[in-house]
Each structure stands twice: as C-alpha cells, then as structure tokens.
C-alpha positions in Angstrom: -41.8 -33.5 6.5 -43.4 -33.2 9.9 -42.8 -30.7 12.8 -41.1 -31.1 16.1 -40.5 -28.8 19.1 -37.4 -30.4 20.3 -34.0 -29.7 18.8 -31.9 -32.8 17.9 -28.2 -32.8 18.4 -27.4 -34.2 15.0 -28.9 -36.2 12.2 -27.3 -38.6 9.7 -28.8 -40.5 6.7 -29.3 -43.9 8.2 -30.2 -45.7 5.1 -28.4 -45.8 1.7 -31.7 -45.8 -0.1 -34.4 -43.3 0.7 -37.7 -43.0 -1.1 -38.2 -39.3 -1.6 -41.5 -37.6 -1.7 -42.7 -35.8 -4.8 -42.2 -32.4 -3.0 -38.5 -33.3 -2.2 -37.9 -34.3 -5.8 -39.4 -31.1 -7.1 -37.4 -28.9 -4.7 -34.1 -30.6 -5.7 -35.0 -30.3 -9.4 -35.7 -26.6 -8.9 -32.4 -26.1 -7.1 -30.5 -27.7 -9.9 -32.3 -25.6 -12.5 -31.5 -22.5 -10.6 -27.8 -23.5 -10.4 -27.7 -24.1 -14.1 -29.5 -20.9 -15.1 -27.6 -18.4 -12.9 -25.6 -15.9 -14.9 -22.9 -15.4 -12.3 -21.9 -16.7 -8.9 -23.5 -14.0 -6.8 -26.8 -14.5 -8.6 -26.5 -18.2 -7.9 -26.0 -17.6 -4.2 -28.9 -15.2 -3.9 -31.4 -17.4 -5.9 -30.3 -20.6 -4.1 -30.8 -19.1 -0.6 -34.1 -17.4 -1.5 -35.5 -20.6 -3.0 -34.5 -22.9 -0.1 -35.8 -20.4 2.5 -39.2 -19.9 0.8 -39.6 -23.6 0.0 -38.8 -24.8 3.5 -40.7 -21.9 5.1 -37.6 -20.9 7.0 -37.0 -17.6 8.7 -33.6 -16.8 7.1 -30.6 -18.4 5.4 -26.9 -17.6 4.9 -24.0 -19.0 2.9 -20.5 -18.8 4.3 -17.4 -20.0 2.4 -13.9 -20.8 3.7 -11.3 -18.3 2.6 -7.7 -19.0 1.7 -6.6 -17.8 5.2 -9.1 -20.2 6.9 -11.9 -17.9 7.9 -15.6 -18.2 7.2 -16.7 -15.3 4.9 -20.4 -14.5 4.4 -21.0 -14.5 0.6 -24.8 -14.6 0.5 -27.9 -14.2 2.7 -31.7 -14.0 2.6 -34.1 -12.3 5.0 -31.2 -11.3 7.3 -31.0 -7.7 8.5 -28.0 -5.4 8.0 -26.8 -5.5 11.6 -26.7 -9.3 11.6 -24.9 -9.3 8.2 -22.2 -7.0 9.5 -21.6 -9.1 12.6 -21.0 -12.3 10.8 -19.2 -10.9 7.8 -16.2 -12.9 8.7 -16.0 -15.5 11.5 -13.7 -18.3 12.6 -14.1 -21.8 11.2 -16.4 -23.9 13.4 -14.5 -27.2 13.8 -15.1 -30.0 13.1 -18.1 -29.3 10.8 -16.0 -27.2 8.4 -12.9 -29.3 8.5 -11.1 -29.8 5.1 -10.2 -33.3 6.1 -11.9 -36.5 4.8 -13.0 -37.6 8.2 -16.7 -38.4 8.4 -18.9 -35.5 9.7 -22.6 -35.1 10.4 -24.3 -34.4 7.1 -26.8 -32.0 8.8 -27.2 -30.9 12.3 -29.8 -29.0 14.3 -28.7 -26.9 17.2 -29.8 -23.8 19.1 -29.6 -20.9 16.5 -26.7 -18.6 16.6 -27.8 -15.4 18.5 -26.4 -13.4 15.6 -28.8 -15.0 13.2 -32.1 -15.1 15.1 -33.7 -15.4 18.6 -32.3 -17.9 21.0 -35.5 -20.0 20.8 -35.0 -20.6 17.0 -33.3 -23.6 15.5 -30.6 -23.6 12.9 -29.7 -26.3 10.4 -26.1 -26.3 9.2 -25.5 -28.0 5.8 -21.9 -28.5 4.7 -21.1 -27.3 1.2 -18.7 -30.1 0.2 -16.8 -31.0 -3.0 -15.3 -34.4 -2.9 -13.4 -34.5 0.4 -13.1 -30.8 0.9 -15.6 -28.7 2.8 -15.9 -25.4 1.0 -18.3 -23.8 3.5 -21.7 -24.1 5.0 -25.4 -23.2 4.5 -27.2 -22.0 7.7 -31.0 -22.2 7.6 -32.9 -20.7 10.6 -36.4 -22.0 11.6 -38.9 -21.0 14.2 -39.4 -23.4 17.1 -41.3 -26.5 16.0 -41.2 -25.5 12.3 -39.0 -28.3 11.1 -38.5 -32.1 11.6 -35.1 -33.2 10.4 -35.8 -36.7 9.1 -33.7 -38.8 6.8 -35.5 -37.5 3.7 -34.9 -33.8 4.6 -31.3 -34.5 5.6 -30.7 -36.2 2.3 -32.4 -33.4 0.3 -30.3 -30.7 2.0 -27.1 -32.6 1.7 -27.8 -33.1 -2.1 -28.6 -29.4 -2.5 -25.3 -28.5 -0.7 -23.4 -31.0 -2.9 -24.8 -29.5 -6.2 -24.0 -26.0 -4.9 -20.4 -27.1 -4.2 -20.2 -28.5 -7.8 -21.3 -25.1 -9.1 -18.8 -23.2 -6.9 -16.0 -25.5 -8.1 -17.0 -25.0 -11.7 -16.9 -21.2 -11.3 -13.5 -21.5 -9.6 -12.0 -23.6 -12.5 -13.5 -21.2 -15.1 -11.9 -18.3 -13.2 -8.5 -20.1 -13.1 -8.8 -20.8 -16.8 -9.5 -17.1 -17.6 -6.6 -16.0 -15.4 -4.3 -18.4 -17.1 -5.3 -17.2 -20.5 -4.9 -13.6 -19.5 -1.5 -14.3 -18.0 -0.4 -16.1 -21.1 -1.4 -13.0 -23.1 0.5 -10.8 -20.7 3.6 -12.9 -20.9 3.4 -12.8 -24.7 3.0 -9.0 -24.6 5.9 -8.7 -22.2 8.1 -10.8 -24.5 7.1 -8.7 -27.6 7.9 -5.5 -25.7 11.2 -6.8 -24.6 12.3 -8.0 -28.0 11.1 -5.0 -29.9 10.6 -1.6 -28.1 13.0 -2.3 -25.2 15.8 -3.2 -27.7 15.0 -0.1 -29.8 15.2 2.1 -26.7 18.4 0.5 -25.6 20.0 1.1 -29.0 18.8 4.7 -29.0 20.3 5.3 -25.5 23.6 4.0 -26.7 23.6 6.2 -29.8 22.7 9.3 -27.9 25.5 8.6 -25.4 28.0 8.3 -28.3 26.6 11.6 -29.7 26.9 13.3 -26.3 30.6 12.2 -26.0 31.4 13.3 -29.5 29.9 16.8 -28.8 31.8 17.3 -25.5 35.1 18.6 -27.2 33.1 21.1 -29.3 32.1 23.2 -26.3 28.6 23.7 -27.8 26.9 23.7 -24.4 23.4 24.4 -25.9 23.6 21.3 -28.1 25.2 19.3 -25.2 22.4 20.3 -22.9 19.7 19.3 -25.4 21.4 15.9 -26.0 21.6 15.3 -22.2 17.8 16.1 -21.9 17.1 13.6 -24.7 19.3 11.0 -23.0 17.5 11.6 -19.7 14.1 11.2 -21.4 15.2 7.9 -23.0 16.5 6.6 -19.6 13.1 7.3 -18.0 11.2 5.7 -20.9 13.5 2.7 -20.7 13.0 2.4 -17.0 9.2 2.7 -17.3 9.1 0.1 -20.0 11.1 -2.3 -17.9 8.7 -1.8 -15.0 5.8 -2.5 -17.4 7.4 -5.7 -18.6 8.0 -6.8 -15.0 4.4 -6.0 -14.0 3.1 -8.0 -16.9 5.0 -11.0 -15.7 4.0 -10.5 -12.1 0.5 -9.2 -12.2 -1.1 -7.4 -9.2 -3.3 -10.4 -8.3 -0.2 -12.2 -7.3 1.2 -9.2 -5.4 -1.9 -7.7 -3.7 -2.8 -4.0 -3.7 -0.9 -2.9 -0.5 2.3 -4.8 -1.3 2.3 -3.4 -4.8 2.0 0.2 -3.5 4.6 -0.5 -0.9 7.0 -1.6 -3.6 6.4 1.5 -5.8 6.8 3.7 -2.7 10.1 2.1 -1.9 11.3 2.5 -5.5 10.2 6.2 -5.5 12.1 6.8 -2.2 15.3 5.1 -3.6 15.2 7.0 -6.9 14.4 10.5 -5.6 15.6 10.6 -2.0 12.3 12.4 -1.2 10.8 11.7 2.2 7.6 9.7 1.5 5.2 8.3 4.1 2.7 5.5 3.4 -0.2 5.2 5.9 -2.8 2.5 5.9 -5.4 3.3 8.6 -7.3 0.0 8.4 -6.8 -3.4 6.9 -8.0 -3.1 3.3 -10.7 -5.7 2.3 -10.1 -7.6 -0.9 -11.6 -5.9 -4.0 -11.7 -7.3 -7.6 -8.3 -7.4 -9.4 -9.4 -4.9 -12.0 -10.2 -2.4 -9.3 -6.9 -3.0 -7.5 -5.2 -2.3 -10.8 -6.9 1.0 -11.3 -6.1 2.2 -7.8 -2.5 1.1 -8.2 -2.1 2.9 -11.5 -3.6 6.1 -10.0 -1.1 6.1 -7.2 1.8 5.2 -9.6 0.9 8.0 -12.0 0.7 10.5 -9.1 4.2 9.5 -7.9 5.5 9.8 -11.4 4.2 13.3 -11.8 5.7 14.3 -8.4 9.0 12.9 -9.5 9.0 14.7 -12.8 7.4 18.1 -11.9 6.7 18.8 -8.3 10.2 19.5 -6.8 8.7 18.2 -3.5 10.4 17.5 -0.2 7.7 15.5 1.5 5.1 13.1 0.0 2.3 11.4 1.9 0.0 8.5 0.8 -3.0 7.5 2.8 -5.1 4.4 2.2 -8.3 3.9 4.2 -11.6 2.0 4.1 -14.6 2.1 6.4 -17.1 -0.6 7.4 -19.4 0.5 4.6 -16.8 -0.3 1.9 -16.0 3.4 1.3 -12.4 3.6 0.1 -10.2 6.7 0.2 -6.8 7.1 -1.4 -4.9 10.3 -0.8 -1.6 11.4 -2.4 -0.3 14.8 -1.4 3.0 16.7 -1.6 4.5 20.0 -0.6 6.0 20.8 -4.1 5.6 23.7 -6.4 2.0 22.9 -7.4 0.4 24.0 -10.7 -2.3 26.2 -12.1 -5.4 23.9 -12.6 -6.9 26.2 -15.1 -3.8 26.1 -17.3 -3.8 22.3 -17.1 -7.5 22.1 -18.0 -7.0 24.3 -21.0 -4.3 22.1 -22.4 -5.9 18.7 -21.5 -4.4 17.0 -24.5 -0.9 17.7 -23.3 -1.6 16.2 -19.9 -2.8 12.7 -20.8 -1.7 11.2 -17.5 -4.2 13.3 -15.5 -7.0 12.4 -18.0 -6.3 8.7 -17.7 -6.3 9.0 -13.9 -9.8 10.6 -14.1 -10.9 7.7 -16.4 -9.6 5.1 -14.0 -11.6 6.8 -11.2 -14.7 6.6 -13.4 -14.2 2.9 -14.0 -14.0 2.5 -10.2 -17.4 4.2 -9.9 -15.7 6.9 -7.9 -14.4 10.4 -8.1 -10.9 11.9 -8.4 -10.3 15.3 -6.9 -7.2 17.3 -7.7 -6.3 20.3 -5.6 -3.3 22.5 -6.4 -2.1 26.0 -6.5 1.3 27.4 -7.6 3.8 27.1 -4.7 1.3 25.4 -2.5 1.7 21.7 -3.3 -0.7 19.2 -4.8 -3.4 17.0 -3.3 -5.0 14.1 -5.2 -7.9 12.3 -3.5 -9.6 9.2 -4.9 -12.9 8.1 -3.4 -15.0 5.0 -4.4 -17.2 2.4 -2.8 -17.2 -1.3 -3.1 -19.0 -3.8 -0.9 -19.9 -7.3 -2.0 -23.7 -7.6 -2.2 -24.9 -9.8 0.5 -28.7 -9.8 0.5 -31.3 -10.1 -2.1 
C-alpha cells in the first residue's frame, strides 16, 4: 500500500479477483476476530475503530449509523476530540453514498476531509457499512496528506471490513428483536394471568361491596356505611390501577416512547382529578435505554398517584429537561398540603411508594430529592446522567 499526495475522487474495485498481500489478510483476520470476541455492540465499535486506525496509521476514525428517522448518528469514534464529537453527534444523510436503495455506489471514496473531523488538508476515506442491499451507515477514516494510496487492494479490504461489521450489527439487531419478543410474550402472559385472576377477583369484590352498601343504607348506620364506602373507593382505585398495569404490559413503553407515555398519564390525571396540571419539556429528549425510560415514567406516575391521593393540590407542574452533556432533570411539584418528611422517614415501611421511587432513581444512577413541609406543597426532583459512550 503506497502513498500519494493527490486526492482521488473515487475508487472502485476494478477486478473481481485481487491477490491480497499478507498484511491485508492479517488485518482482515484481526478485524473478524475482534468482531467475534466483542462482548457487546459498543465494545465492538470501539475495538473496530481503534484497530483500523492504528493498523492503517490513520489520524482518526468514526462510525455513524442511519437512524429510523433517517439521520446519521455517531455511535463510535477513535482519536477524535470532544468538540468534534459534539458537532457531528447527529447529521443529515449524505446522498447518494448512504442511500438505502440497491443502486450501485462507490465502494470507497477519497475526498477532502470534513472540517469537523480534521484539518482541510487531510483526506478522508468513507466506507459504507452495508448489509445486503441496505446501507446501515458509514466508517470515516481520516489521513494526513500523502499518507494513503487507495488502490484496489485497500478498497477491497476496507469494503470487506465494512461488510463484516454490518453482519455483526445485523446480528445484534436480530438478537435484540428476539429478546424483545420474548419479553413481550412474557408480559402478555402476565397480563392475561392478571386479567383472569386478580382482576376478576377485584371485580367480584367490588360487586359484593356495592350490594353490602345498598343493604346497609336503610339501617341508617352512617359509620358502617361510611366505612363500606371507603372500602368501595379503595377497591375502585385498585381495580383501575390493575387495569392500567394490564394495558401497560400489552403496550410497553418502548412502543410509546417516554414523553408520549408521560403525556398520556398527565391527560388521565387531569381528566380524573380536574386539577390544573402543566407539562413542560424544555428540550427534545434524546433516546435513552428502555429500562431507564421505564424507571423515569414510574417515578412520575407514582408522584402523580400520591398527589391524587394525599396532596389536595390545585396546581401541579411537571418539568422534563436534558442538556448537551446528557444530564436529565425531572421535576414534579404541587401546591398541596405537603407533609412532614421526618414523620415519613420514621415510618418508611408504611410509605413503600416513596421507597420504590428512591430505588428507581438509584437504578438510574441518579438522585431523587423530595422537599416538602406541611401546608407548603411538595417538590420531587430527579437528576441523572446518560450519554452514549463515543470514544475509547
């Protein structure tokens, strides 16, 4: 693999059969070994880019994949500084190289390097990551001027490396879909069991309590009637909560998204209570893993449940925010009667909901702060950080 000081517009493999040098065979073997030994997808991206960069004596390398909404998202990088990473975190698709169509495209091209990646005098090779007829993304490798000669052998090597990476990405995708399908099947089975057992039992108890309430009305025993009505109200709430849980099992949050899920629970809270509730989302929320979305959603849901049951509030505000560093903030506050935190802490076993909220915040790697005083409302603030690791 010689050197050249002149950038070529594009390069294609001109011969179906190429005699590879020993070095090229070793590089490809090492790439395949890395792909097969990586424990997870992010480790695969990091090892892959580091190995190619070092082996080809390049200045830097990145991997960008096409998202479902047709953007290029940076998922891995090596020897790229933080300012450059933040600038190309998400970019528009560069047609026609990243087209999903089956039309022929240049396998590898050399062009003046993107100013976001390196100096204008550098060169950048772009290798499509392609599975069958679909381009999943692109590998960008930056070289100093005259450091690379894109001959047929190198073009074929890089194309093969991109192809093997695409196979690995597709394998991870299929494994993830299989896991999601198994989880959803278990959730559906659980929902069916809850519907056929506990939901039916609660429905029967609600009916019996109503009959008992009606039979006590003529007696005039108001204390007994009031107690029965409280039991009836508690059963109604338990039945409603159970129906919500069953519905959520059948339509998990990964199909709804975090913000739409919170919007729905806010709308339901407004309809059931008549309390004025304001939902503010300061910035577009980046995607986070589904398990993290679930914990955030459950904290908001439990906060609203407590407000509905205990706060006697007139105004509720929910704030969702995230900055460029991946620092998330979720605030739920109300102007209700509040409570004595010391009394709550001394009877922790009787306030399981608050304990579970704290545990969910811990699972997020964040902190949950609860501020309240009698007659001064309540403020619940969740803070955590999540940012996909980009560089090695």
